[in-house]
Each structure stands twice: as C-alpha cells, then as structure tokens.
C-alpha positions in Angstrom: -0.4 -29.5 -15.9 -2.7 -31.1 -18.5 -1.5 -30.6 -22.1 -4.2 -30.2 -24.8 -4.1 -31.6 -28.3 -3.9 -28.2 -29.8 -0.7 -27.3 -28.1 2.1 -26.2 -30.4 5.6 -27.7 -30.6 8.2 -25.3 -29.3 11.3 -26.5 -31.2 11.5 -23.3 -33.2 11.4 -21.0 -30.1 14.4 -19.7 -28.3 15.1 -17.1 -25.6 16.6 -14.1 -27.3 18.2 -11.0 -25.8 16.7 -7.6 -26.0 19.0 -6.0 -28.6 20.5 -2.6 -27.8 22.5 -0.4 -30.2 26.2 0.0 -29.7 25.6 3.7 -29.1 22.6 4.8 -27.1 21.6 7.9 -25.1 22.3 7.4 -21.4 18.8 8.3 -20.3 17.3 5.8 -22.7 19.6 3.0 -21.5 18.7 3.7 -17.9 15.0 3.6 -18.8 15.3 0.3 -20.6 17.4 -1.4 -17.9 15.7 -0.1 -14.8 12.3 0.9 -13.3 13.0 4.6 -14.1 11.2 6.4 -16.9 13.3 8.5 -19.2 12.2 11.6 -17.5 13.2 10.1 -14.1 16.5 9.1 -15.7 17.1 12.7 -16.8 16.4 13.8 -13.2 18.9 11.3 -11.8 21.6 12.4 -14.2 21.0 16.1 -13.5 21.2 15.3 -9.7 24.6 13.6 -10.1 23.3 10.2 -9.2 24.7 8.5 -12.4 28.2 7.5 -13.1 29.8 6.1 -16.2 33.1 4.1 -15.8 33.5 5.6 -12.3 33.0 9.2 -13.4 29.9 11.1 -12.3 28.0 12.6 -15.3 25.5 15.4 -15.6 25.2 15.7 -19.4 21.7 14.8 -20.5 22.8 14.2 -24.1 25.5 11.8 -23.3 25.7 8.6 -25.4 27.4 5.3 -24.2 28.2 1.9 -25.4 26.0 -0.3 -23.2 28.2 -3.4 -23.7 31.5 -1.6 -22.7 30.4 1.0 -20.2 30.0 0.6 -16.4 26.8 2.6 -15.8 25.6 3.0 -12.2 22.6 4.7 -10.7 23.1 5.6 -7.0 26.0 3.3 -7.0 24.1 0.3 -8.3 25.4 -1.2 -11.5 22.9 -1.1 -14.4 22.3 -4.7 -15.7 21.6 -5.2 -19.4 18.4 -7.0 -20.3 18.7 -10.8 -20.0 17.6 -13.2 -22.7 13.8 -13.4 -22.8 11.0 -14.8 -24.8 8.0 -12.7 -26.0 4.9 -14.3 -27.4 1.6 -13.2 -28.8 -1.1 -15.7 -27.8 -4.7 -16.0 -28.9 -6.7 -17.0 -25.8 -9.7 -19.2 -26.6 -13.0 -18.8 -24.8 -13.5 -21.0 -21.8 -9.9 -20.8 -20.7 -8.3 -19.3 -17.6 -5.2 -17.2 -17.5 -4.3 -18.3 -14.0 -1.5 -20.7 -13.5 -3.7 -23.3 -11.7 -7.3 -23.8 -11.0 -8.7 -26.0 -8.1 -11.6 -27.0 -10.4 -9.1 -28.2 -13.0 -10.6 -26.0 -15.7 -8.6 -25.4 -18.8 -5.9 -22.7 -18.7 -4.0 -21.0 -21.4 -0.8 -22.6 -20.1 -1.9 -26.0 -21.2 -1.4 -24.8 -24.7 2.2 -23.9 -24.0 3.6 -27.1 -22.5 7.0 -26.6 -20.8 7.1 -23.0 -21.8 4.2 -22.2 -19.5 6.4 -22.5 -16.4 8.8 -19.8 -17.8 6.2 -17.2 -18.9 3.7 -14.8 -17.4 1.0 -12.7 -18.9 0.5 -9.0 -19.3 -2.8 -8.8 -17.5 -5.7 -11.2 -17.9 -8.8 -11.8 -19.9 -12.0 -13.2 -18.4 -12.8 -16.9 -18.8 -15.4 -16.3 -21.5 -13.3 -13.6 -23.3 -11.0 -14.5 -26.2 -8.3 -12.7 -28.0 -4.8 -11.3 -27.8 -2.6 -11.7 -24.7 1.1 -11.0 -24.5 3.2 -13.6 -22.7 6.9 -13.1 -21.7 9.6 -14.2 -19.3 10.6 -10.5 -19.0 8.8 -9.3 -15.9 9.9 -5.7 -16.4 8.4 -5.7 -19.9 5.1 -7.1 -18.6 5.0 -4.6 -15.7 5.4 -1.7 -18.1 2.8 -3.1 -20.5 0.2 -3.0 -17.7 1.3 0.2 -16.0 -1.3 3.0 -16.4 1.5 5.5 -17.0 1.9 4.3 -20.5 -1.7 4.4 -21.5 -1.4 1.6 -24.0 -4.6 1.2 -26.1 -6.4 -2.1 -26.1 -8.9 -2.8 -28.8 -11.9 -5.1 -28.6 -14.5 -6.5 -31.0 -17.7 -6.7 -29.0 -21.0 -8.3 -29.8 -23.8 -6.7 -27.7 -27.5 -7.5 -27.4 -29.8 -5.2 -29.3 -28.8 -2.2 -31.5 -27.2 0.7 -29.6 -28.4 4.2 -30.6 -26.1 6.9 -31.7 -26.6 8.5 -28.2 -25.5 5.3 -26.5 -22.4 5.0 -28.7 -21.5 8.6 -27.9 -21.8 7.8 -24.2 -19.3 5.1 -24.6 -17.0 7.5 -26.4 -17.2 10.3 -23.8 -17.3 8.3 -20.6 -19.6 5.9 -18.8 -20.5 6.3 -15.1 -19.5 3.1 -13.3 -19.4 2.3 -9.6 -15.7 3.0 -9.4 -15.8 6.2 -11.4 -16.2 7.6 -14.9 -14.4 5.8 -17.7 -11.9 7.8 -19.7 -12.8 8.7 -23.4 -12.8 5.7 -25.7 -12.9 5.1 -29.4 -16.0 3.3 -30.6 -16.9 2.2 -34.1 -20.1 0.5 -35.2 -19.1 -2.5 -37.4 -22.4 -4.2 -38.2 -25.8 -4.7 -36.7 -28.7 -7.3 -37.0 -32.1 -7.6 -35.6 -31.0 -8.9 -32.2 -27.4 -8.0 -31.8 -24.6 -5.6 -32.9 -20.9 -5.8 -33.4 -18.9 -2.7 -32.2 -15.2 -2.0 -31.8 -14.0 -0.4 -28.6 -10.5 0.9 -27.8 -9.6 1.9 -24.3 -6.4 2.8 -22.5 -7.3 2.1 -18.8 -7.8 -1.1 -17.0 -10.9 -1.1 -14.8 -12.1 -4.5 -13.8 -14.4 -6.1 -16.5 -14.4 -2.6 -18.0 -15.8 -3.2 -21.5 -18.5 -5.5 -20.2 -19.6 -3.0 -17.6 -19.5 -0.1 -20.1 -21.9 -2.0 -22.4 -24.1 -3.1 -19.5 -24.4 0.5 -18.4 -25.8 1.6 -21.7 -28.3 -1.2 -21.7 -26.6 -3.5 -24.2 -25.0 -6.5 -22.4 -22.0 -8.2 -24.0 -22.6 -11.5 -25.8 -19.1 -12.1 -27.1 -15.8 -10.2 -26.4 -12.6 -10.5 -28.3 -9.4 -8.5 -27.9 -7.8 -7.8 -31.3 -5.0 -5.4 -30.5 -2.7 -4.3 -27.7 -1.0 -1.0 -28.7 0.7 -1.5 -32.1 0.4 -5.3 -31.9 -2.6 -6.8 -33.7 -4.1 -10.3 -33.4 -4.7 -10.6 -37.2 -4.9 -14.3 -38.4 -3.5 -16.0 -35.3 -5.9 -18.8 -34.4 -7.4 -19.5 -31.0 -5.0 -21.5 -28.8 -2.0 -20.6 -31.0 0.9 -18.4 -30.4 3.9 -16.8 -32.2 7.1 -15.0 -31.1 7.0 -11.3 -31.3 9.2 -9.8 -34.1 12.1 -7.6 -33.0 10.4 -4.6 -34.5 7.3 -5.3 -32.5 9.2 -5.4 -29.2 11.0 -2.2 -30.2 7.7 -0.5 -30.9 6.7 -1.1 -27.2 10.2 -0.1 -26.0 9.8 3.3 -27.8 6.7 3.9 -25.7 8.4 2.9 -22.5 11.2 5.4 -22.9 8.8 8.2 -23.9 8.1 9.4 -20.4 4.7 7.7 -20.4 3.4 9.4 -23.5 0.3 7.5 -24.7 0.4 5.5 -27.9 -1.3 7.0 -30.9 -4.7 5.6 -31.6 -4.4 2.3 -33.4 -4.7 2.8 -37.1 -7.4 0.1 -37.4 -9.9 2.2 -35.4 -11.4 5.1 -37.2 
C-alpha cells in the first residue's frame, strides 16, 4: 500500500481496552459485550437464559463485577471487550475508503501506514466527500455505529448551487421523495449564501445511499462540496484533512451510553439549531 507524505507517525498510539466499572448492571454488561441490546438482555434475564457463576438469575437490577464474575447467556460465556484502537480521521477529498483500488487511486489507509491493516471504518464517504470518519479495530463498535437501530445523527456542511428558498429548505427538513422512499425528518440550517452558491448544514440519522447529495438534487440545488463535521457527539473541529487522533475515553463512553439505551436516538447535536 502506498504511503503518502502526509501520513502521521504512530509511536504515540496504542491499543487500549474498553474500560468497564468494577460494578455494573448485568443487562448493561451483556449489551456491551454481546450483540444484544439492553432491552434484549433484560428479556434474556427474565427468561432464565442468563447465569452468573453457575447460578441462573432473573433479577433485572442485579449488579456484577465483570472481572470476577462468570456470566453466561444461553450457556455461552460472556467475553469482555478486547484491547482496541478508536480513531477520528478527517478524510480528504479525492480519497477512497476502500482497502484497495484496481486503479491505484489514493485511499484513506495510505495515511495510516501499518495501522491501516488493523482498522476498519464505520461506513464510508464518497470519493469527492471530505470529513469525519470513525476508524477502529473493534468490529462490534463499528457495527453498532452504523446500525439503524441507534439512529446516530450525522451532520454535514454542504455547499449547493444557487440559493435555496425557504420552501426548499423546509422540504429538506420534512422529508424528500427519493427513488427508494421518503427521507426521514432532518435538521437544516442556512449558514451563508452568495450569488451563485449557498452553504447549509444538514443533520440526518439514516443512511440512504448518497443521501445528502440526492436530497439537494431533488430540490434543484446540486451539491458542489460536501463535508461531514460530526457523528453523534463526536465533532471534527480543527482536525486537518488527512490527519487523525485517538478518541478520548469519554468520547467512546458517550457512544456506549447510546448502545445500551435500547436504540434510543441521540439528542440533536448542540451545534445544529
């Protein structure tokens, strides 16, 4: 894999375990260490499918020490999260998210050197789209980030041709008719407009293919530039294109709180009015 001059050194990065408290509710532990949501974990406990240290339990309020307790669901031992790496990456324009390209075009992995072989991305951005992508070695974490159950908001800065009317902006907010259905309600804010183009901010929590581009095309204002600036509570801020940083423990925990909340959607990001 070709390595580009802008690639960062990785000496300061290490794979760290997902930290768990020494006392944690049983349903939360199951949700964090398996494919079950917290609601599904409650159902499994109530049905007598969960045992702790060899004893079947049915108490929904039970707390356990995850490091000392043998917790099993349907007889299968619950494995604690392994050591993983979690990165925020600012994807440049004209870069692919795919691991390889037969045309040998630039990919985001060329910026990551040896780390690229150990990481995967939470979804993708188009070749000509820039902005925030979450990378991790934790497949379960990535799967939850992209699962529609959790309705995680993604916020984009969008430059479109022309100046959308108030009616057009309201159409984006209420839902746009696309070939594969009507989009769910979005948050839309007008940032600034000029004679030939306008910058708007759009937040959505679904993942139709090329959704933002198609929404803008549908109201007659094609996209000129597209940049993702936030995924849920995580914001791009001053991270430069082609650069990355490890997620802080509190940032990972903010997502974990969503994952154990039975699919409850994130509150609307505070940077969108």
